N, CA, C and O atoms as a Tripos MOL2 file, in Angstrom:
@<TRIPOS>MOLECULE
protein
  224   223    56     0     0
PROTEIN
NO_CHARGES

@<TRIPOS>ATOM
      1 N          12.5010   20.0750   16.6480 N.3       1 MET1
      2 CA         12.0270   19.0090   16.3100 C.3       1 MET1
      3 C          11.2420   18.3530   17.4410 C.2       1 MET1
      4 O          11.7420   18.2480   18.5600 O.2       1 MET1
      5 N          10.0710   17.9320   17.1720 N.am      2 ALA2
      6 CA          9.1820   17.3110   18.3040 C.3       2 ALA2
      7 C           9.4270   16.1400   18.6570 C.2       2 ALA2
      8 O           9.6870   15.1710   17.9440 O.2       2 ALA2
      9 N           9.3190   16.2350   20.1570 N.am      3 LEU3
     10 CA          9.4970   14.8110   20.7480 C.3       3 LEU3
     11 C           8.1240   13.8960   20.6110 C.2       3 LEU3
     12 O           6.9530   14.2740   20.6080 O.2       3 LEU3
     13 N           8.7230   12.4400   20.4890 N.am      4 THR4
     14 CA          7.4310   11.2620   20.5170 C.3       4 THR4
     15 C           7.6880   10.6090   21.6790 C.2       4 THR4
     16 O           8.7050   10.4030   22.3420 O.2       4 THR4
     17 N           6.4100   10.2990   21.7890 N.am      5 LYS5
     18 CA          6.5480    8.8280   22.9830 C.3       5 LYS5
     19 C           6.9700    7.5450   22.2830 C.2       5 LYS5
     20 O           6.2880    6.9820   21.4260 O.2       5 LYS5
     21 N           8.0440    7.1720   22.6820 N.am      6 THR6
     22 CA          8.4090    5.9990   22.6290 C.3       6 THR6
     23 C           8.1730    4.9400   23.4200 C.2       6 THR6
     24 O           7.9050    3.7790   23.1120 O.2       6 THR6
     25 N           8.2990    5.4530   24.4730 N.am      7 GLY7
     26 CA          8.6190    4.4580   25.7450 C.3       7 GLY7
     27 C           7.3150    3.0960   25.8490 C.2       7 GLY7
     28 O           7.4850    2.1020   26.5550 O.2       7 GLY7
     29 N           6.2630    3.2930   25.1380 N.am      8 GLY8
     30 CA          5.2180    2.3470   25.2010 C.3       8 GLY8
     31 C           5.4320    1.3510   24.2150 C.2       8 GLY8
     32 O           4.5360    0.5590   23.9240 O.2       8 GLY8
     33 N           6.6730    1.3250   23.6190 N.am      9 PHE9
     34 CA          6.7570    0.6700   22.3760 C.3       9 PHE9
     35 C           8.1170   -0.3090   22.3740 C.2       9 PHE9
     36 O           9.1630    0.0580   22.9090 O.2       9 PHE9
     37 N           7.9930   -1.3790   21.8200 N.am     10 THR10
     38 CA          9.0410   -2.2530   21.6870 C.3      10 THR10
     39 C          10.4320   -1.7510   21.0730 C.2      10 THR10
     40 O          10.2080   -1.2120   19.9900 O.2      10 THR10
     41 N          11.8380   -1.7460   21.4110 N.am     11 GLU11
     42 CA         12.7940   -1.5390   20.7790 C.3      11 GLU11
     43 C          12.3510   -1.6320   19.2110 C.2      11 GLU11
     44 O          12.1520   -0.6380   18.5120 O.2      11 GLU11
     45 N          12.2480   -2.7650   18.8410 N.am     12 LEU12
     46 CA         11.6890   -3.3550   17.4700 C.3      12 LEU12
     47 C          11.1010   -2.0970   17.0170 C.2      12 LEU12
     48 O          11.6250   -1.3810   16.1630 O.2      12 LEU12
     49 N          10.2190   -1.8960   17.4920 N.am     13 GLN13
     50 CA          8.9750   -1.1000   16.8340 C.3      13 GLN13
     51 C           9.6150    0.1600   16.5010 C.2      13 GLN13
     52 O           9.7240    0.6750   15.3870 O.2      13 GLN13
     53 N          10.0190    0.5790   17.6150 N.am     14 ASN14
     54 CA         10.7750    2.0190   17.4010 C.3      14 ASN14
     55 C          11.8810    2.0310   16.1940 C.2      14 ASN14
     56 O          11.7240    2.8620   15.2990 O.2      14 ASN14
     57 N          12.8030    1.2880   16.1510 N.am     15 THR15
     58 CA         13.6540    0.7290   15.1100 C.3      15 THR15
     59 C          13.1840    0.6350   13.5550 C.2      15 THR15
     60 O          13.7440    1.0480   12.5400 O.2      15 THR15
     61 N          11.7510   -0.1690   13.7610 N.am     16 GLU16
     62 CA         11.3390    0.1310   12.3790 C.3      16 GLU16
     63 C          10.6620    1.2190   12.0770 C.2      16 GLU16
     64 O          10.6710    1.3670   10.8550 O.2      16 GLU16
     65 N           9.9870    2.1790   12.7050 N.am     17 ALA17
     66 CA          9.6380    3.1350   12.6720 C.3      17 ALA17
     67 C          10.5400    4.3230   12.1290 C.2      17 ALA17
     68 O          10.2130    5.0970   11.2300 O.2      17 ALA17
     69 N          11.6340    4.3270   12.7760 N.am     18 SER18
     70 CA         12.8520    4.7560   12.2520 C.3      18 SER18
     71 C          13.2000    4.6550   10.8100 C.2      18 SER18
     72 O          13.4250    5.5430    9.9880 O.2      18 SER18
     73 N          13.1920    3.5720   10.7160 N.am     19 ALA19
     74 CA         13.5220    2.9700    9.3170 C.3      19 ALA19
     75 C          12.5100    3.6250    8.3360 C.2      19 ALA19
     76 O          12.9590    4.4320    7.5220 O.2      19 ALA19
     77 N          11.2580    3.3620    8.3460 N.am     20 PHE20
     78 CA         10.3280    3.9200    7.5240 C.3      20 PHE20
     79 C          10.1420    5.3100    7.6700 C.2      20 PHE20
     80 O           9.2620    5.7810    6.9500 O.2      20 PHE20
     81 N          10.6620    5.9890    8.3170 N.am     21 LYS21
     82 CA         10.6340    7.5110    8.4580 C.3      21 LYS21
     83 C          11.6110    8.2860    7.7770 C.2      21 LYS21
     84 O          11.5240    9.4470    7.3770 O.2      21 LYS21
     85 N          12.7910    7.2770    7.6820 N.am     22 ALA22
     86 CA         13.8500    7.6290    6.3960 C.3      22 ALA22
     87 C          13.4720    7.4300    5.0530 C.2      22 ALA22
     88 O          14.0010    8.0910    4.1600 O.2      22 ALA22
     89 N          12.5230    6.5000    4.8020 N.am     23 LEU23
     90 CA         12.3230    6.1290    3.5540 C.3      23 LEU23
     91 C          11.0650    6.6740    2.9840 C.2      23 LEU23
     92 O          10.6320    6.2310    1.9200 O.2      23 LEU23
     93 N          10.3260    7.8160    3.7830 N.am     24 GLY24
     94 CA          9.1350    8.7760    3.6400 C.3      24 GLY24
     95 C           9.1130    9.6150    2.8410 C.2      24 GLY24
     96 O           8.6860   10.7400    3.1010 O.2      24 GLY24
     97 N           9.6340    9.2180    1.5100 N.am     25 HIS25
     98 CA          9.6620   10.1000    0.1460 C.3      25 HIS25
     99 C           9.7680    9.0920   -0.9220 C.2      25 HIS25
    100 O          10.2650    7.9680   -0.8560 O.2      25 HIS25
    101 N           9.1820    9.7240   -1.9750 N.am     26 SER26
    102 CA          8.8250    8.8540   -2.9860 C.3      26 SER26
    103 C          10.3380    8.8280   -3.8120 C.2      26 SER26
    104 O          10.5910    7.8300   -4.4860 O.2      26 SER26
    105 N          11.1470    9.7410   -3.7540 N.am     27 ALA27
    106 CA         12.3420    9.7860   -4.2660 C.3      27 ALA27
    107 C          13.5960    8.7390   -3.6240 C.2      27 ALA27
    108 O          14.5670    8.2600   -4.2100 O.2      27 ALA27
    109 N          13.1950    8.6060   -2.3110 N.am     28 ARG28
    110 CA         14.0220    7.8690   -1.6060 C.3      28 ARG28
    111 C          13.5230    6.4510   -2.0800 C.2      28 ARG28
    112 O          14.4230    5.6780   -2.4090 O.2      28 ARG28
    113 N          12.3170    6.0220   -2.1610 N.am     29 ILE29
    114 CA         11.5520    4.7370   -2.2610 C.3      29 ILE29
    115 C          12.3510    4.6320   -3.8320 C.2      29 ILE29
    116 O          13.2530    3.7960   -3.7890 O.2      29 ILE29
    117 N          12.2200    5.2310   -5.0460 N.am     30 ALA30
    118 CA         12.5310    5.0290   -6.1610 C.3      30 ALA30
    119 C          14.0940    4.5900   -6.4280 C.2      30 ALA30
    120 O          14.4640    3.8890   -7.3710 O.2      30 ALA30
    121 N          14.8200    5.0710   -5.5410 N.am     31 SER31
    122 CA         16.2430    5.0990   -5.6160 C.3      31 SER31
    123 C          16.5250    3.6560   -4.6160 C.2      31 SER31
    124 O          17.4840    2.9070   -4.8020 O.2      31 SER31
    125 N          15.8540    3.5280   -3.9240 N.am     32 ILE32
    126 CA         15.7930    2.0090   -3.3570 C.3      32 ILE32
    127 C          15.4990    1.0000   -4.4830 C.2      32 ILE32
    128 O          16.3720    0.3800   -5.0900 O.2      32 ILE32
    129 N          14.4380    0.9240   -4.6520 N.am     33 GLU33
    130 CA         13.7440    0.1350   -6.1690 C.3      33 GLU33
    131 C          14.7510    0.3170   -7.0750 C.2      33 GLU33
    132 O          15.1190   -0.7590   -7.5460 O.2      33 GLU33
    133 N          15.3620    1.3090   -7.5180 N.am     34 LEU34
    134 CA         16.1840    1.3010   -8.8680 C.3      34 LEU34
    135 C          17.6880    0.4610   -8.2460 C.2      34 LEU34
    136 O          18.3280   -0.2210   -9.0470 O.2      34 LEU34
    137 N          18.0950    0.5650   -6.9940 N.am     35 LEU35
    138 CA         19.6510   -0.1480   -6.7660 C.3      35 LEU35
    139 C          19.0900   -1.5000   -6.7050 C.2      35 LEU35
    140 O          19.6690   -2.3330   -7.4020 O.2      35 LEU35
    141 N          18.1790   -1.8540   -6.0830 N.am     36 LEU36
    142 CA         17.6040   -3.4010   -5.7950 C.3      36 LEU36
    143 C          17.6390   -3.7230   -7.3570 C.2      36 LEU36
    144 O          18.3020   -4.7340   -7.5860 O.2      36 LEU36
    145 N          17.1180   -3.1470   -8.4390 N.am     37 LYS37
    146 CA         16.8050   -3.9160   -9.6400 C.3      37 LYS37
    147 C          18.0040   -4.0470  -10.5030 C.2      37 LYS37
    148 O          18.0380   -4.8140  -11.4660 O.2      37 LYS37
    149 N          19.0790   -3.2120  -10.1050 N.am     38 ARG38
    150 CA         20.1030   -2.9940  -11.0000 C.3      38 ARG38
    151 C          21.4570   -3.9550  -10.2510 C.2      38 ARG38
    152 O          22.4310   -4.4550  -10.8150 O.2      38 ARG38
    153 N          21.0790   -3.9750   -8.8110 N.am     39 GLN39
    154 CA         22.0220   -4.7790   -7.8560 C.3      39 GLN39
    155 C          23.5120   -3.8650   -7.6200 C.2      39 GLN39
    156 O          24.3450   -3.9510   -6.7180 O.2      39 GLN39
    157 N          23.4550   -2.9550   -8.8490 N.am     40 ALA40
    158 CA         24.9430   -2.0880   -8.3880 C.3      40 ALA40
    159 C          24.4210   -0.7870   -9.1210 C.2      40 ALA40
    160 O          23.5540   -0.9010   -9.9880 O.2      40 ALA40
    161 N          24.8650    0.2680   -8.8300 N.am     41 CYS41
    162 CA         24.6930    1.7780   -9.3150 C.3      41 CYS41
    163 C          25.5670    2.7520   -9.1480 C.2      41 CYS41
    164 O          26.1860    2.6240   -8.0910 O.2      41 CYS41
    165 N          25.9020    3.7990   -9.8580 N.am     42 ILE42
    166 CA         26.8110    4.8020   -9.8760 C.3      42 ILE42
    167 C          25.8360    6.1130   -9.6870 C.2      42 ILE42
    168 O          24.6190    6.0100   -9.8480 O.2      42 ILE42
    169 N          26.3090    7.0430   -9.4220 N.am     43 CYS43
    170 CA         25.0600    8.0080   -9.1070 C.3      43 CYS43
    171 C          24.7380    8.6920  -10.4050 C.2      43 CYS43
    172 O          23.6900    9.3380  -10.4120 O.2      43 CYS43
    173 N          25.3900    8.6650  -11.4060 N.am     44 ASN44
    174 CA         24.9540    9.5730  -12.6300 C.3      44 ASN44
    175 C          23.9000    8.6020  -13.3380 C.2      44 ASN44
    176 O          23.1520    9.0520  -14.2060 O.2      44 ASN44
    177 N          23.8510    7.1030  -12.9040 N.am     45 GLU45
    178 CA         22.8320    6.2620  -13.4150 C.3      45 GLU45
    179 C          21.7460    6.4450  -12.9220 C.2      45 GLU45
    180 O          20.7380    6.1460  -13.5640 O.2      45 GLU45
    181 N          21.6580    7.0120  -11.5860 N.am     46 ILE46
    182 CA         20.3320    7.3110  -10.8690 C.3      46 ILE46
    183 C          19.5590    8.8700  -11.3770 C.2      46 ILE46
    184 O          18.3930    9.2410  -11.5080 O.2      46 ILE46
    185 N          20.6400    9.3750  -11.5300 N.am     47 VAL47
    186 CA         20.0340   10.5870  -11.9400 C.3      47 VAL47
    187 C          19.5270   10.6930  -13.2780 C.2      47 VAL47
    188 O          18.5360   11.3930  -13.4840 O.2      47 VAL47
    189 N          20.3200    9.8340  -14.5760 N.am     48 GLU48
    190 CA         19.7030    9.6740  -15.5520 C.3      48 GLU48
    191 C          18.4060    9.0460  -15.5350 C.2      48 GLU48
    192 O          17.4950    9.4650  -16.2500 O.2      48 GLU48
    193 N          18.2550    7.9390  -14.6590 N.am     49 GLU49
    194 CA         16.9470    7.3670  -14.4020 C.3      49 GLU49
    195 C          15.7840    7.9980  -13.7320 C.2      49 GLU49
    196 O          14.6390    7.8380  -14.1560 O.2      49 GLU49
    197 N          16.0100    8.5730  -12.8930 N.am     50 LEU50
    198 CA         15.1510    9.2580  -11.7020 C.3      50 LEU50
    199 C          14.7480   10.6860  -12.1400 C.2      50 LEU50
    200 O          15.4080   11.0740  -13.1040 O.2      50 LEU50
    201 N          13.8750   11.5270  -11.6990 N.am     51 PRO51
    202 CA         13.7570   12.9110  -12.0430 C.3      51 PRO51
    203 C          14.1730   13.7410  -10.8240 C.2      51 PRO51
    204 O          13.3850   14.3400  -10.0920 O.2      51 PRO51
    205 N          15.6090   13.7010  -10.6830 N.am     52 LEU52
    206 CA         16.4000   14.0060   -9.3610 C.3      52 LEU52
    207 C          17.5790   14.9730  -10.1090 C.2      52 LEU52
    208 O          17.9000   15.0360  -11.2960 O.2      52 LEU52
    209 N          18.0340   15.6210   -9.0470 N.am     53 SER53
    210 CA         19.3520   16.6450   -9.7810 C.3      53 SER53
    211 C          20.1040   15.8430   -8.5690 C.2      53 SER53
    212 O          19.6150   15.4080   -7.5270 O.2      53 SER53
    213 N          21.7840   15.7750   -9.1610 N.am     54 GLN54
    214 CA         22.4910   14.8800   -8.4720 C.3      54 GLN54
    215 C          22.6460   15.1840   -7.0540 C.2      54 GLN54
    216 O          22.9670   14.3670   -6.1900 O.2      54 GLN54
    217 N          22.3490   16.6470   -6.8500 N.am     55 SER55
    218 CA         22.5870   16.8690   -5.4550 C.3      55 SER55
    219 C          21.3460   16.0360   -4.5730 C.2      55 SER55
    220 O          21.6740   15.7050   -3.4340 O.2      55 SER55
    221 N          20.2390   15.7500   -4.9260 N.am     56 ASN56
    222 CA         19.5210   15.0210   -4.0980 C.3      56 ASN56
    223 C          19.5430   13.7750   -4.0540 C.2      56 ASN56
    224 O          18.8370   13.1730   -3.2460 O.2      56 ASN56
@<TRIPOS>BOND
     1     1     2 1
     2     2     3 1
     3     3     4 2
     4     3     5 am
     5     5     6 1
     6     6     7 1
     7     7     8 2
     8     7     9 am
     9     9    10 1
    10    10    11 1
    11    11    12 2
    12    11    13 am
    13    13    14 1
    14    14    15 1
    15    15    16 2
    16    15    17 am
    17    17    18 1
    18    18    19 1
    19    19    20 2
    20    19    21 am
    21    21    22 1
    22    22    23 1
    23    23    24 2
    24    23    25 am
    25    25    26 1
    26    26    27 1
    27    27    28 2
    28    27    29 am
    29    29    30 1
    30    30    31 1
    31    31    32 2
    32    31    33 am
    33    33    34 1
    34    34    35 1
    35    35    36 2
    36    35    37 am
    37    37    38 1
    38    38    39 1
    39    39    40 2
    40    39    41 am
    41    41    42 1
    42    42    43 1
    43    43    44 2
    44    43    45 am
    45    45    46 1
    46    46    47 1
    47    47    48 2
    48    47    49 am
    49    49    50 1
    50    50    51 1
    51    51    52 2
    52    51    53 am
    53    53    54 1
    54    54    55 1
    55    55    56 2
    56    55    57 am
    57    57    58 1
    58    58    59 1
    59    59    60 2
    60    59    61 am
    61    61    62 1
    62    62    63 1
    63    63    64 2
    64    63    65 am
    65    65    66 1
    66    66    67 1
    67    67    68 2
    68    67    69 am
    69    69    70 1
    70    70    71 1
    71    71    72 2
    72    71    73 am
    73    73    74 1
    74    74    75 1
    75    75    76 2
    76    75    77 am
    77    77    78 1
    78    78    79 1
    79    79    80 2
    80    79    81 am
    81    81    82 1
    82    82    83 1
    83    83    84 2
    84    83    85 am
    85    85    86 1
    86    86    87 1
    87    87    88 2
    88    87    89 am
    89    89    90 1
    90    90    91 1
    91    91    92 2
    92    91    93 am
    93    93    94 1
    94    94    95 1
    95    95    96 2
    96    95    97 am
    97    97    98 1
    98    98    99 1
    99    99   100 2
   100    99   101 am
   101   101   102 1
   102   102   103 1
   103   103   104 2
   104   103   105 am
   105   105   106 1
   106   106   107 1
   107   107   108 2
   108   107   109 am
   109   109   110 1
   110   110   111 1
   111   111   112 2
   112   111   113 am
   113   113   114 1
   114   114   115 1
   115   115   116 2
   116   115   117 am
   117   117   118 1
   118   118   119 1
   119   119   120 2
   120   119   121 am
   121   121   122 1
   122   122   123 1
   123   123   124 2
   124   123   125 am
   125   125   126 1
   126   126   127 1
   127   127   128 2
   128   127   129 am
   129   129   130 1
   130   130   131 1
   131   131   132 2
   132   131   133 am
   133   133   134 1
   134   134   135 1
   135   135   136 2
   136   135   137 am
   137   137   138 1
   138   138   139 1
   139   139   140 2
   140   139   141 am
   141   141   142 1
   142   142   143 1
   143   143   144 2
   144   143   145 am
   145   145   146 1
   146   146   147 1
   147   147   148 2
   148   147   149 am
   149   149   150 1
   150   150   151 1
   151   151   152 2
   152   151   153 am
   153   153   154 1
   154   154   155 1
   155   155   156 2
   156   155   157 am
   157   157   158 1
   158   158   159 1
   159   159   160 2
   160   159   161 am
   161   161   162 1
   162   162   163 1
   163   163   164 2
   164   163   165 am
   165   165   166 1
   166   166   167 1
   167   167   168 2
   168   167   169 am
   169   169   170 1
   170   170   171 1
   171   171   172 2
   172   171   173 am
   173   173   174 1
   174   174   175 1
   175   175   176 2
   176   175   177 am
   177   177   178 1
   178   178   179 1
   179   179   180 2
   180   179   181 am
   181   181   182 1
   182   182   183 1
   183   183   184 2
   184   183   185 am
   185   185   186 1
   186   186   187 1
   187   187   188 2
   188   187   189 am
   189   189   190 1
   190   190   191 1
   191   191   192 2
   192   191   193 am
   193   193   194 1
   194   194   195 1
   195   195   196 2
   196   195   197 am
   197   197   198 1
   198   198   199 1
   199   199   200 2
   200   199   201 am
   201   201   202 1
   202   202   203 1
   203   203   204 2
   204   203   205 am
   205   205   206 1
   206   206   207 1
   207   207   208 2
   208   207   209 am
   209   209   210 1
   210   210   211 1
   211   211   212 2
   212   211   213 am
   213   213   214 1
   214   214   215 1
   215   215   216 2
   216   215   217 am
   217   217   218 1
   218   218   219 1
   219   219   220 2
   220   219   221 am
   221   221   222 1
   222   222   223 1
   223   223   224 2
@<TRIPOS>SUBSTRUCTURE
     1 MET1         2 RESIDUE 1 A MET
     2 ALA2         6 RESIDUE 1 A ALA
     3 LEU3        10 RESIDUE 1 A LEU
     4 THR4        14 RESIDUE 1 A THR
     5 LYS5        18 RESIDUE 1 A LYS
     6 THR6        22 RESIDUE 1 A THR
     7 GLY7        26 RESIDUE 1 A GLY
     8 GLY8        30 RESIDUE 1 A GLY
     9 PHE9        34 RESIDUE 1 A PHE
    10 THR10       38 RESIDUE 1 A THR
    11 GLU11       42 RESIDUE 1 A GLU
    12 LEU12       46 RESIDUE 1 A LEU
    13 GLN13       50 RESIDUE 1 A GLN
    14 ASN14       54 RESIDUE 1 A ASN
    15 THR15       58 RESIDUE 1 A THR
    16 GLU16       62 RESIDUE 1 A GLU
    17 ALA17       66 RESIDUE 1 A ALA
    18 SER18       70 RESIDUE 1 A SER
    19 ALA19       74 RESIDUE 1 A ALA
    20 PHE20       78 RESIDUE 1 A PHE
    21 LYS21       82 RESIDUE 1 A LYS
    22 ALA22       86 RESIDUE 1 A ALA
    23 LEU23       90 RESIDUE 1 A LEU
    24 GLY24       94 RESIDUE 1 A GLY
    25 HIS25       98 RESIDUE 1 A HIS
    26 SER26      102 RESIDUE 1 A SER
    27 ALA27      106 RESIDUE 1 A ALA
    28 ARG28      110 RESIDUE 1 A ARG
    29 ILE29      114 RESIDUE 1 A ILE
    30 ALA30      118 RESIDUE 1 A ALA
    31 SER31      122 RESIDUE 1 A SER
    32 ILE32      126 RESIDUE 1 A ILE
    33 GLU33      130 RESIDUE 1 A GLU
    34 LEU34      134 RESIDUE 1 A LEU
    35 LEU35      138 RESIDUE 1 A LEU
    36 LEU36      142 RESIDUE 1 A LEU
    37 LYS37      146 RESIDUE 1 A LYS
    38 ARG38      150 RESIDUE 1 A ARG
    39 GLN39      154 RESIDUE 1 A GLN
    40 ALA40      158 RESIDUE 1 A ALA
    41 CYS41      162 RESIDUE 1 A CYS
    42 ILE42      166 RESIDUE 1 A ILE
    43 CYS43      170 RESIDUE 1 A CYS
    44 ASN44      174 RESIDUE 1 A ASN
    45 GLU45      178 RESIDUE 1 A GLU
    46 ILE46      182 RESIDUE 1 A ILE
    47 VAL47      186 RESIDUE 1 A VAL
    48 GLU48      190 RESIDUE 1 A GLU
    49 GLU49      194 RESIDUE 1 A GLU
    50 LEU50      198 RESIDUE 1 A LEU
    51 PRO51      202 RESIDUE 1 A PRO
    52 LEU52      206 RESIDUE 1 A LEU
    53 SER53      210 RESIDUE 1 A SER
    54 GLN54      214 RESIDUE 1 A GLN
    55 SER55      218 RESIDUE 1 A SER
    56 ASN56      222 RESIDUE 1 A ASN
């Protein structure tokens, strides 16, 4: 894993960058949107709604 320079940035900026990196795939964004829309969801509902296998 490559090291990046984070010392010149605030703690908040580094925390936000980590959060956005974790969401950096369309499947993750789609899953979050589905959870927000339904307010609750179980795994098989996500699999039925999105083009993903259950292991993803």
